[in-house]
Structure formats: structure tokens, C-alpha cells
C-alpha positions, 0 to 999 in steps of 0.5 A: 504489518510491516516492520516500520509499522510494528516499531511505530505501534510499539513506540506509540503504545509505550508512550500512551501507556506512560501518559496513562500511568502518569495520569493514574499516579496523579489520581493517587497523589491527589486522592479521589476523595478530595476531588469534586464530582464534576472533576471525577466526571471530566477525568473519567471522560478523559480516561475513556477518550484516551482508551478509544484513541489507543484503539483507533490508532492501532486500527489505523496502523493495521488497516491495509486499505488506508495508506499515504498522506490521509492516514498520516494526518488521521493518526496525527489527529489521534495523537493530538487529541490524545495529548489534549485528553491527557492534559485536560485530565491532568489539569483537573488533578493538579488544580488547587494545589499550590506546590504544583502551580508551575506544573498546572501552568505547563499542563494547561499551556499544552492543552491550549496548544492542542486546539490549533494544531488539531484544527490544522491537522483536520484541515490537512486531512480533509484536503488530502482525503478530497485530493484537492489541488485548486489554487484557492485551497492552496491560498487558504492553506497558506492563511491556515498555516500562518494562523496556526503559527500565530495561535501557537505563539500567543499561547506560549506568550500567555505563560507570561501575560495571562491573555487566556488563563492564569494560575494563581499562587493558590494553584487555582486555574482561572480563565481571562475575559479574552478566553473566547478569542483562543477558539477563533483560529480553530473555529475558522479553520474547521469551518473553512474546511467544511466550506471546501467539503460543501463546495466539493460535495460532488466528490463525496457521498452524503454520509461522508459529508455528514461525517465531516460535519459531525466531527466539527459541529458536535465538539464545537457546540460543546466548546461554545457551551463551556465558554458559558458553563465552566467546570464541564470539560467533555470537549476532548472526549467528544473529539475522540468519539467523533474522530472514531465515528468519522473514521468508521463512516469514511471507511465504508466507501473505502471498504466498498472499493476494497471489496470491488477491487478484490472481486476484480483481482479474483476474476483476473486471477481466474482468467490468468489461471484458466489460460495456462495449459496444465497437462503433465506429462504433456504427450506422454506417448512421445519420448523425444522431449519432456517439458514442465511449466509453473507460475506462482502469482504475486498478490496482484494479478499481472499478465505473465503467461506461458504456452506450449503446443504441437505445431505439427507432428515434428515441431513444438511451439514454446512461448513465455511472456509478461504483459505490463499492467495489473488487474482484469485489463492486463489479464484480458490483454494477456489472453488476447496475446497468447491466443494470437501467438498460438494461432499464428505459429500453428498456421505455419508462420515463422516466429519473426513473422508471428510477432510481426503480425501479433504486434500489429494486431495488438497495437490496434485500439491499445488505449491502455498502452499495454505492451508485452515482453515475449520469448517464442521458440519453435523446436524441430523435434527430428533434428533439434534445429530451432529458431526463436525470437526475443521481444524485450524478454529475459535472456533464456538459459540453456544447459547442454548435455553434461554441462551447466546452465548458462545464459544465451544472449543475443540481440533483442527486439522491441517488446510487442505492442510498442510500435506498429510494423516493428521487425523482429529478429530471429535467432537460430540454434540447435538442440542436441539430445540431452540439452535443456532450455529454460525460459522465465519472467522477471519475477525469478531474477528480481525476487527480493529478500528481507534485506531488499536485495535482488536475487540477480542473474548470478544467484539465479544460475547458482541456484539452477546449477546446484542440481543440474541433472533433473527432469523438467518438473524436478528442475523447476521444483529445485528452482522454487526451493532456491528462490524460497530460501533466498527470499525468506519472509519477504513479500513476493512483488511479481509473478514467477513464471517458468517453462523448462523443456528437455530435448531427447531426440529420436 
């Protein structure tokens, strides 16, 4: 759970606890023996509804499936119904006590205010859940919003006019003949929301449609009954119960989507993992070079990959890349790019010609619009003469024997799969015995700490230069220690992929 959610949970929990404590104090002040049985039933139902509301609010906060506006309005609904339950319970407790007359008026005013606000939030929750952007709905929302302001204003005016209710000098609450009008706005709004649900039912499963109808019709029927039968006030508690049932029912489809997404992500992670070579030490019989590669995936599977392979007896091919996008499509695109690069280099093509060929192949039928940032290099193990191409990737880092790590900056080409017939610019360099080259993806310099600060290039070199003399495996392990120290408890947002090669010569 994020820090903001934890703070919100603490604040709301304290508020819920204080309101519950106030209600309990009123019970003690009034005395249970002085309460009629029907009052006790209503107050007990309100207590149960408040406990359900607290539970449901916590569930919404810790539910990782729900984000955005729809969960915001769901939580607003919970809060409004909770206040409605609190004020309903308090209304029964202060009723008939002359000294608490003004408290009774204030409490019932708050209770009446909850109805239009609740209806408005239900409308907004329904529209955001359905993701409807039609003009008709926008016009209806304008009517609903204006109606809410009018309904709220009339309830405030009621304090002075007694349009809907009055509290006599004896402290007894009484409805007026116009009380049924107080329900008109709420009923209009929720029915309008149901009409939209029916019109857009193709977007929903049957059980989802049922959930919306259940939330509206059950409390509405109870509300109609209470117009005739005064004394039974189970509407707010029923609202909270149906709100919890609606949350559970609507969560079923999102749970299914979550399971399917998790399965797809697991498959993508498996594709990504299986595509990487993991033979260490690589070619231990050779003493002219050593290398090591490592990838630490983020929670979401990306398209990072690395590769190393012998082109012939004297030439070593290296590659590291980052495919845009997430999930199985990106993983499959990554496998294709990796295979094409290896095939082209091992066939004898130069790095520049390799990426030219791979680029044109990947541009064919690239409907998803993926692209790849790539660094590839070919090392002549007999002379150290090397050639590389950087297609929109991060600057490589080199360490000359006895020196420190430093960036090697030269002209980059466009990323692969952006535009057909792109020319890629080669870069020639020479590795002397004892030199090391380090390539990586942006998960390293763009790692974020708990203060939301990027690690950056300067800190990256600082981490590497703490232990400049090390074999490839130990060097990468030292880098990961430095990254973990900087990041702390912050969430990893991108894959961290690294490839380190040291040239020893003949």
C-alpha cells in the first residue's frame, strides 16, 4: 500500500472511530432503558452498517485491481452512506430530548443532505465504471448536477421553513406533508443511471447489470415503505449492505481480468527469461575474454534483452536492447529482434548492415508500433579492434586498464523499427588487454529512490568506480548492491539489464 493510501486509511479510520464513539456516548447519555424497541432496532442496524462501511472502505484502499475515478466515487459513496448511518442513529438517540432540540435539527439536516449527495456519487460512479463519454450523458450530468445543488439548497432552507421536517420545542422530530418530495431528486438520479445501464448493457455482463439494479431498487422500495410506515429506518443500513454486495459482484469481472493479465504476464516473463543465454563462465576454455550478463525484471514484463555469441573463432558478438511496450506482444517482438540480430551477425554482416536488415524486417507488419533501442558490437579477439552501432540506446561505459569507468559518447542512429531503410552509423574503437566494456538498459540510470529522484548518470559512474577492479560477474554484483542502496524501499519501475565484457587479449 502506498504512503498516501496509508495516510488516508489512518485519517478515515480515526474519523470513523470518533463518529462511532460519539454515537456510543449518546447511547450512554440517553440510556438504553429509555429507548423504545423500534429505536433499538434502528440504532442496531445503523451500528452494523457503520461497521460494514469501515470494512468496505479498507477493502477499497488495499484493492490493487481498482484505481482511478471509479474507485474514488465508490469510496465517496461509502463515506456518504456512513455519515447517513451515523446521523440516522443519532437522530433516534436525541429525539424527544428538549435540551438537544438544535442538535436534533442539525443532525436531521445532515441526514437529509446525504440523500442527494449519495445519488450524485452513484451517478458519477456508474458513468465512470461504464466509461461513457456520449453527449446525451453529458447533458444528463448537467441536469443531475443542477438538481443536486437545488436539492441541497432546499434542505438547508428547511432549517428555517420546515418544508420537509420540523423539531418541536419538546425535541420531537416530525415529518411534514411535503416529505415525499425530498426523495424526488434521489429517485430521478438513480433511475436515470439505471436507464443508462440498460442502454449500455452490451458493455456489461448480466450479473453486473443486476448489481446496479439491486443497489437502487432494494433501498428504494424500503424508502417508499417508510413514507407510509414511520418509525422503521433500515434504508441507510440496506444501502451499505447493497453497496458491499455491488462492490463484490462488480469485482468478479475485474478479478477475472486480473487473473488473465497475471497469466499473460507470467507467460511473457517466461518467454523473456528463456530467450536469454545464461551459460557462465561462457567458453571457459578461452582466456582472451570473460563476460557476464544479468537482468532484474520489474513487476511488468518489458522487452529488455541481451545476447552474446561467437561469430567465428576470432570474433565475439554482443547485443543489448530495450523494446518499447509491455506484455506478451513486446516479449514476442523482443524474441524476433534478438533472433534477427544474431542471425545477421553470425552470417558475416557488419553491425551497421545488420541493423539495416533487421530494421526493415521489423518494420514489416509492425501494427503494434513497437520500436527497439539497440547497442550491438563485434570484438576482434585477436587484435582488440572493435566496431559497434548505437541505435537510440544508452551510451556504453568503458574502463581502460588501470583507469576509471567513463561514458563513450558518439553519434546515435534512430531506434530500430521506427522507419524503413534507416542508415545506421558504425563506431570503431580498440580494446587493449585489460579493458572492459559495460552496456545496460535505462533501468539502471533511471532507477528511482523513495524521494522520487532518478539515480542519473553521475551516480551511475560513482557506483561503478567504487570497485573499479573486478571480474565481470563481481562488477555487476557490485553495481546491483549500489542500485539497491540508492533505491531503498522504492518500487522498481523498469527492467535492469546489464552486460559486462573484459578483454584480455592473446
